[in-house]
N, C-alpha and C positions, 0 to 999 in steps of 0.2 A: 795670360802676364797674369803676374799678383803684383797689386798696388802697396806699397808701407807707406804712409809718414815717417818723414824721420824726429828726431828729435824738436826741431824745429819744424811744423805741420805743414807749411808749403811748401817741405822741399820733399819730391817723392822718390822713393826708392823702386824699379821697375827692374822682376824678377823674371825673364820669359821660361814658359817651361821650354824643354830640353827632352826631344827623343832623341835617343841613342841606341845602336846596336853595332855589328862588327861591321859594317861599314860608313861608318862614322854616327854624325846627327843632323836634327832637324830643329830648326826654332823660327818662329816669327820673333821677329825684333822690333816690329814697329803694327798698333793696328788704331786707326784713328776712335774708329767705333767703342772700342772696349777704355781708350785713353779718354777720350770723352765724356761716356758712361759714371767713372770715377770721379772725373772734378766738376760735371756736372752743366762743363760749357768746351765751346772747344779751339784749342790753341792750333790755328793754322801756322805752322810750318813752312816758309819760303826757302830756305838755303841749307843747304849741306855742307860741311869742312871736315876735313881731315888732318891731321899731321900726325908725323913721326918723331921720336924724341928718345934721347939715350936714356940712362941710367942718371939720375941724381941733379935732371932737368927740372929746374921748376918754373912751371909756368902761368903769369897772374900776379895779383887779384886784378881780374883783368872784371869788366862792367862796362855797357852802354846806357845815358844819361835819355830820359824822354826827350823829344818824341821818339828815340831810337831806341827804346830798352828791350833788350833782348830776354825769351825764356830761349834756354838749351837742354836739349834734350844728351845727355853724354854716355858713351860707352866706348869699349875697348876692344878692338879688334886681333891685336896682338899686347902680348906682354901684360902687365901689369901696375896701375896707379893708383896715387891718395885723390881722390878728387874732394874738391873743400867749395861750400857754397856759403859764403860769409852775407848776413842780412846788415844792410845798408840804408835801412827803411825807418827812418827818424822816428816816427807813428809808433814802430812797433815792440810789442813786448820784449822778441828775443834781438833787437839793434846791439849790432856789435859782435852778437853770438853767430857759432859757424856748427857747421854739419860736416863731416868727415867720412869720406867710407871707401871702401876698397872697390875698383872697380879693375874687372881681368877678364882676359880672352876665355882662360875656363871656368869663371863663374857666373860670365854673361850678364853682370846686372849694369843696368843702365842708371842715372839720375839724371830726375829731371831738375834744373836751376831757374826759380823764377823769376820774373823780373821783379828787382829789388834785392837781386844779391849780385853779387862782387862771386866768379868761378874762378880758382885756377886748380892747380894738379902737379904732384911730382912722381915722379916715372921712379918704380921700384924694380922696375925688372932690368935687364941688360938694355931693351929696346922696349916702347911699347906706338903701337899705332894707335891713335885716336881720333873716333870719328863721332860728329855732333851735329845735330838739328838744331836749326836758331827760327825764332817766329819771326822775326825782323831782319834787316839786309847790313851789312857791316858800313857804319856811321865813323870812319875817322874823325870826325868835326864831333863828334858826341864821343867819344870813347872819353874811360874815366879810369882810375884803381887805385890801390890800396897796397904799400910794399909789404913784401910776403914773410918777414921776419917782425910784422910790427908787433910790440909789446904788449899791447893793449889786449890785440888778437890773441896771441900765443897760442898759435895752432902748431902740434907735434908733427912737424910734414914727413914724420921718420925716415929722416935722411943722416946722417953724417953732415956736419959743419961743413967740412976740407970737402964733402962729395957735392955740394949745390952746384950748381950751374945753372945763371940766367941770364936775360938778355940785358944791355946796358941799359935800353928804354924801361924793362920792370925794376930793375935795381934804383933808377930815379919815381917811381913811384911813390907819392906821398906816404903819411904817414893815416891809419886810420881817424883820427883825431882832424887833420888838414884837408883830409878828402872831402869829393862831390858827394853828398847824399843825397836819395831819394825823399818829397815832401810827401805830406801823405794824401794829397791827391795823385799820388801818380798810380795808374794800374799796375796789379801785381802780374798779370796776365792778361794776352789779348784777348780782351771780350768780344 
């Protein structure tokens, strides 16, 4: 696995080594020891999630507040998405900035989205199946989010406006300015 820091260095792009031949391919999608060595500490993943969405679906921007904040390791099993991580840590020099990366079944890249970041994605293919690991259990009472079209964030979702499909819940999320944010004492990863 090759690990690369994104424009916001706390967000990590993970590129697995893929071994292909006439039969197909093989790749390791997760190695705890390698991730630990790169980060210098361990993230203890405890929940795996999977979703399927059709073209134009935008999910997010979601996060959980402490003490149930989540680090996510996101990958695509089928199709292609634009994956987005927004820094919601008030004390961060990149507060309000975002990283966006294309993840696909073809490139097999993954995005490590740490605690203190809102996460969302847009489906760019006919259909996409997304799988992600979390280091904290889903806790609905600690859910938070930001409206995906927030003008301050100015995220290019790479979709025409008329193609976008969102849930009612996501359409009602607050603006970045009105949303809950992480305070300085919040841990980035689970140490």
